[in-house]
C-alpha positions, -999 to +999 in steps of 0.1 A: +793-196+331+828-206+322+845-191+352+825-211+377+842-240+397+818-269+403+823-283+437+802-312+447+765-300+448+774-264+446+786-239+418+812-216+433+811-181+419+849-170+417+858-135+424+881-134+392+851-146+370+827-118+381+854-090+384+861-098+349+826-088+337+819-063+365+788-079+375+772-090+409+749-117+420+716-105+431+703-119+453+584+065+556+564+075+576+580+108+585+562+131+609+560+168+602+585+189+624+609+161+628+646+174+623+676+154+615+707+158+637+743+146+631+748+115+605+768+136+584+736+153+572+706+173+583+675+192+572+638+191+572+615+161+570+583+159+549+554+135+552+525+120+534+499+094+536+481+068+518+464+035+518+493+016+500+493-022+505+483-018+541+483-046+567+459-075+570+448-057+604+442-025+587+468-005+606+472+032+596+499+037+570+519+069+562+548+075+538+573+104+530+606+116+526+634+125+549+663+144+541+694+122+553+731+129+544+720+155+519+696+131+500+659+122+502+652+088+514+616+074+509+600+053+535+566+038+546+555+032+582+525+012+595+514-004+629+521+003+663+545-012+689+584-017+690+600-002+659+611-026+632+630-014+602+631-038+570+662-032+548+658-045+512+685-063+491+692-063+454+710-038+450+688-023+422+655-033+436+635-018+463+614-024+494+584-039+476+597-074+479+585-073+516+550-062+507+523-071+515+538-103+529+551-090+561+525-063+567+506-084+592+534-079+617+521-045+622+496-058+646+524-059+671+551-036+659+559-004+640+570-019+606+593+004+585+601-002+550+626+022+531+643+025+499+681+027+500+697+058+483+697+052+445+667+028+447+629+030+444+615+065+453+646+076+470+669+101+455+693+089+427+726+106+434+746+124+408+775+100+413+766+065+424+802+060+437+787+079+467+769+044+476+793+026+499+785+003+528+794+029+552+770+056+534+741+030+532+746+022+570+748+060+579+716+066+559+699+039+581+710+056+613+698+089+600+665+077+590+661+061+624+667+094+640+643+112+617+616+086+628+625+093+664+638+059+671+665+055+696+669+017+694+652-006+669+650-041+654+667-043+620+656-069+596+676-074+564+674-095+534+701-108+509+723-079+500+706-058+525+720-081+551+756-072+542+746-036+547+730-045+581+763-063+592+782-031+585+755-010+604+758-034+635+795-030+636+792+009+631+761+017+652+757-011+679+740+012+703+710+014+680+701-022+677+676-038+699+677-068+677+691-080+644+675-105+618+698-115+589+679-132+561+696-151+533+727-131+537+765-141+529+790-133+554+818-128+529+825-129+491+839-164+493+805-177+505+787-167+472+780-203+458+750-214+435+728-244+438+740-272+413+722-282+394+704-248+391+670-263+379+644-242+362+642-239+325+668-231+297+652-197+294+656-189+330+691-200+331+698-180+300+683-149+318+704-156+348+736-156+326+725-121+313+719-109+346+755-118+355+770-106+322+780-072+337+770-035+332+764-037+294+739-061+297+722-043+325+727-008+312+692+004+317+664+001+342+644-018+316+672-041+308+677-050+344+640-055+349+638-079+320+669-100+331+659-100+366+624-111+357+635-138+335+660-153+361+640-148+395+620-180+394+653-198+399+655-179+433+624-198+447+623-232+463+626-258+434+623-227+410+586-226+417+573-193+430+539-189+447+511-182+421+508-147+412+538-134+434+562-124+406+539-105+385+526-085+415+559-079+429+574-068+396+546-044+386+553-025+419+590-026+419+611+005+408+643-009+393+676+009+393+703-004+370+731+020+381+726+009+417+725-027+407+760-022+388+773-002+417+765-029+440+785-054+419+815-031+424+809-030+462+805-066+465+833-081+443+859-055+455+858-082+482+845-081+518+848-105+548+828-098+580+837-132+595+866-118+617+844-090+630+812-109+638+821-115+674+817-078+678+779-078+671+764-079+705+727-076+696+704-106+698+704-120+662+684-142+642+699-158+610+678-178+586+680-191+551+658-210+528+665-245+523+659-246+486+678-212+479+695-207+447+723-192+467+738-216+492+763-191+509+789-214+514+791-225+551+758-212+561+767-214+597+793-188+597+770-161+609+752-182+637+786-197+647+805-164+650+778-139+663+776-143+701+738-143+705+727-157+674+702-185+665+699-203+633+667-213+615+661-230+580+629-226+561+625-260+547+600-250+518+617-218+510+643-205+485+655-170+488+624-154+500+610-170+531+587-141+539+570-147+506+573-186+503+564-195+540+547-163+550+529-177+581+561-193+595+580-163+588+556-142+607+555-167+637+593-165+636+593-127+637+569-125+665+587-151+687+620-133+681+605-098+689+590-113+722+622-128+732+641-095+732+648-077+765+621-049+772 
């Protein structure tokens, strides 16, 4: 990647380099009769059910669609207890990265996974320019209303964490707690592990993934490039056995959402000056072996008033997959620490 600047043991991804190609770095159970109010949208809510992945404890699972801001969002809910909404990253992927790894948390919480607009089983808008951080944040707010949640814990991974920071600043009254996993606080923080490790083939796939919309013009092209590069996202480029094939076969890819995500990210953003405005108890964590170093990882933990910082020492970009037991213990401890 000729526009990268190598600095010490990181590879900095310059804004100019990625804007030149237009690319980005990757990184419901709805109950019948519920009606949305506010959130710039409204309408009826439909429901369905199925076994899905299920939790280890066999908690009941339901899934369905909610009309939010004029579009249908798909979500899955399982378990009992305080509501915890999981927000996936990508963009261009869907909620399947969390499953079944996080499902056991359903023994002590209502776990909700959902697909962003333009992703997974949710509607794909006629114009993907409708996807903005403000819109994606409002969608989460509207979905929570449809589910009957007043306050909830929001857990967001990677690009989802960027949306979650925006959400926390726009809708502070909704958050009982916030978890930001492997998330950059600003565009300048996007730096890569150097050396990258892995194989020449994986590094070539990573280059294609970053080559812009022309190289990721279809869902299948994105899937091919992502699948080839994603081992690099794991600690020492060594995914747990069987995980990649399993998650890949369940994931619905969206190239248009991926490319729109590039535009949003590399138009430039910087939440650091606003982080002091996040008042919810916040857990920040990273994988020590992540492909993405996120510059000064302590930006979030230092600037969010009630934040704690944790490194998963044997994880890359996916602590909930790579260190499942420790991630679940961390989540249970965090939930137990929140004011009732």
